[in-house]
C-alpha positions in Angstrom: 0.2 -0.5 0.3 1.4 3.5 -0.4 1.8 5.0 2.8 1.8 8.8 1.7 -1.9 8.2 0.5 -2.8 5.8 3.1 -2.7 7.9 6.5 -5.7 10.6 7.2 -6.4 12.4 4.1 -9.3 14.1 2.4 -11.1 11.2 0.1 -14.0 11.2 -2.0 -16.2 8.0 -2.2 -18.5 6.2 -3.7 -20.6 3.0 -2.0 -23.6 0.9 -3.7 -26.1 -0.3 -1.1 -28.7 -1.2 -3.7 -30.0 -0.7 -7.4 -30.4 2.9 -7.6 -29.1 3.6 -4.3 -25.9 5.1 -3.8 -24.1 7.0 -1.0 -21.1 9.7 -1.5 -19.0 10.8 1.0 -17.1 13.3 0.3 -14.7 13.7 3.2 -12.6 17.2 4.3 -8.9 17.0 5.7 -6.2 18.7 6.4 -6.7 21.3 8.7 -6.8 20.6 12.4 -9.0 22.6 14.3 -11.5 21.2 11.4 -11.6 17.7 10.0 -7.7 15.5 9.3 -9.6 13.4 6.7 -9.9 9.7 6.8 -8.0 6.7 6.1 -8.6 3.6 4.3 -9.6 1.7 6.8 -12.1 4.4 8.9 -13.4 5.1 5.3 -14.3 1.2 4.9 -15.8 0.7 8.2 -18.0 4.0 7.7 -19.2 2.5 4.3 -20.2 -0.6 6.3 -22.1 0.6 8.7 -24.2 2.7 6.2 -25.2 -0.8 4.3 -23.4 -0.2 1.4 -22.5 -4.1 -0.3 -19.4 -2.3 -2.2 -17.5 1.1 -2.2 -15.0 2.7 -4.3 -12.7 5.6 -3.2 -12.2 8.2 -5.7 -9.7 11.2 -5.9 -8.9 12.8 -2.7 -6.6 15.2 -1.5 -7.3 19.0 -2.8 -9.7 17.8 -5.4 -12.5 16.6 -3.1 -15.3 19.2 -3.4 -18.7 18.2 -3.3 -21.5 20.2 -5.2 -25.3 20.6 -4.7 -27.4 22.0 -7.1 -24.2 24.4 -7.9 -23.4 25.1 -4.3 -19.9 23.7 -2.7 -21.8 21.9 0.3 -18.1 20.8 2.0 -14.9 22.7 3.0 -12.2 21.9 1.0 -8.6 22.2 1.6 -8.2 24.6 -0.9 -10.6 26.4 0.4 -7.9 29.1 1.4 -5.9 28.5 -1.5 -6.1 28.0 -5.4 -8.9 25.8 -6.4 -7.1 22.3 -8.2 -8.1 21.5 -11.4 -9.6 18.1 -12.3 -10.5 16.2 -15.3 -13.3 14.1 -14.6 -16.5 14.4 -12.3 -19.3 11.9 -10.9 -22.5 13.8 -11.7 -25.8 12.6 -10.4 -29.4 14.0 -12.0 -32.5 13.4 -10.8 -34.7 11.7 -13.5 -37.1 13.7 -15.2 -39.7 10.8 -15.2 -43.4 12.1 -15.2 -45.2 8.6 -15.5 -45.6 8.3 -11.4 -47.6 11.6 -11.6 -49.5 10.8 -14.9 -50.7 7.1 -12.6 -51.7 8.6 -9.5 -53.6 11.8 -11.6 -55.1 8.7 -13.6 -56.2 6.8 -10.0 -57.6 9.7 -8.6 -59.8 10.7 -11.6 -61.1 6.6 -11.9 -62.1 7.2 -8.2 -64.1 10.5 -8.6 -65.8 8.9 -11.5 -67.5 5.7 -9.7 
């Protein structure tokens, strides 16, 4: 194991619970008064406690940044320095599926006509 990355560091990881149910962890670090990060052992235990069947460690360090609706929701270690350029991301979007709404509306209409 590479000792330089196996210690307490900022981490990004994704865990699989069941079909269409994933957990993403963005762990801040390198800031003693806020968060020192996680090592691989603690990261794997966190996913196990959350019920994940498997998990995958993504990039870490100064690239750990979690956005929600265009806003940064964690406190990256680059927060007080320059943001690090990255080459790829994991992007999850809620499906724009109205079939459930249509089914509910039809059920309500059927009930009203009986």
